[in-house]
N, C-alpha and C positions, 0 to 999 in steps of 0.2 A: 521559428515558426514551424519549420519542417518537423522538428522533434515533437511538438505539440500535436500536429496533425497525425503523426505516426502513432502516438500513444494516447489519443483522445479517450478511448474507452477505459483504459487503466486510470487515467486522471479523473474521469467522471465518477467511476465507481469508488475510487479511493477518497475523493472529496466528500461524497455522500456518506460513506461509512465513517469517515473522520467526524463529520458534523453530527451524526447520530451518536457516536461514541462520546464525543465531548459533552453533548447535551445530557446524556445518561450519567456520565461521571459527575458532572456538576450537580445534577439533581440528587444523586446518591450521597455525595460528600456534603452538600449543603453550602458550599462556598467555592469560589473560583480558585483553581490551582492548576498548574501544568503537570500532567502526568504522562504515562505511556500511551494514552489514547491519541496523542499527537504524532505518534510514530507509525500509524496505520499506512499512510501513503508511502513513506519511504520503505516500509516493510513489504508492501506489494511489489515495488520495483525490485527489491532484493530477491523476492521469491521468483519473479519473472526471470531475472538474470541467472539465478541458481538453477531453475528448471531448464533453461536454455543450455547452460554448461553441462548439466547432467545428460541431456539429450545428445550433445556432441560427444561426450565420453562414451556413451552407450553405442553410438554409431561406430566409433573407433574400435570397440571391442567386438562388434559383430561382423 
């Protein structure tokens, strides 16, 4: 529960973007299939982790 409270904004935005992407992909395809639109939420957490790591590395170099 603590993790959810800490990351509520990322989860909310990710779920909204995933919902919109899935609806769009299904309407374009014309049939239900699982594609990369389902990876939006995990990709957001990857970007957050990557940005945090880059910031730490930059602080080390400065």
